[in-house]
N, C-alpha and C positions, 0 to 999 in steps of 0.2 A: 828203642822202638819209637818212643815219643820224639826223640831227637831226629830220627829219620823222617817222621811225619812232618815235623816243623821244617826240615830242609826241603821236602817235596812241596810243601805249602809255599815256602818262600820262593822256590824256583818257579812254581806256577804263577805266583803273584808277579814275579819279575818279568816273565814272558808276556803276561797280560799287559803290564805297564809298557813294555817295549812295543807291543803291537798297537796299543792305543796311541803311543807317541808317533808311530809310523803313519797311522790313520790321520792324526792331527796334522802332521807335516804334509801329507798328500792333500788334505782339505785346504790348507793354507796355499799350497802351490796352485790348486785348481781355482781358488779365489783370485789369486794374482793373475792367472792366465785369463780368467773371465773378465777381470777389470781391464786388462790390456785389450782384449777383443772389443769390449764396450767403448773404450777410448777411441779405437780405430774406426768403429762404426759411427760414433759421434762426429769425428773429424770428417769422415766421408760424407755424412749427411749435411754438415755445414757447407762443405765444398759444393755439393749438388744444389743446395738451396741458393748459394751465391751464383752459381751458373744459371739456374732457372730465373733468378731475379734479373740477371744481366740480359738474358734472352728476352724476357718479357718487356724490359725497358727498351730494348732495341727494336722489338717487333710486337708492339701492343695489339695491332689489328689481328695479326696472325695468331697471337696467343689467345685472344678472345674467341676466334673461330675454332681453334683446336679445343679449347675448354668446352665450347658449346657442342662440338661434335662428340666429345667424350661423354658429356652429360646426356646427349640424345641416345648414344649407344647404351649407357647404363640404364636409362629410363626404359628403352625398348626391351632390354634384357629382363628387367624387373617386371615389366608388363607381361611379357611372354611367360615368365615363370609363374606369375600370379594366375594367368589364364589357364595354364597347364594344370596348376594345382586345383583349380575349380572343377576340372573335368572329372 
């Protein structure tokens, strides 16, 4: 009877270890996948930055006007939100 309990205990322990190993493997896989995605996003951001820098260098006046327009839109949206909040 004690031998049977030991075997059940051993089997349960082995199944638990197997499941923990599977979870650890999945975590490692997810970490690698997340790192790959982060690397792709970083590369894309660098490319976009390079493209934006090139556009700004070729079209400085237009870039300033676009930036001013975006700033004015953001300012107007914030002002409208603040006015609405006060009501």
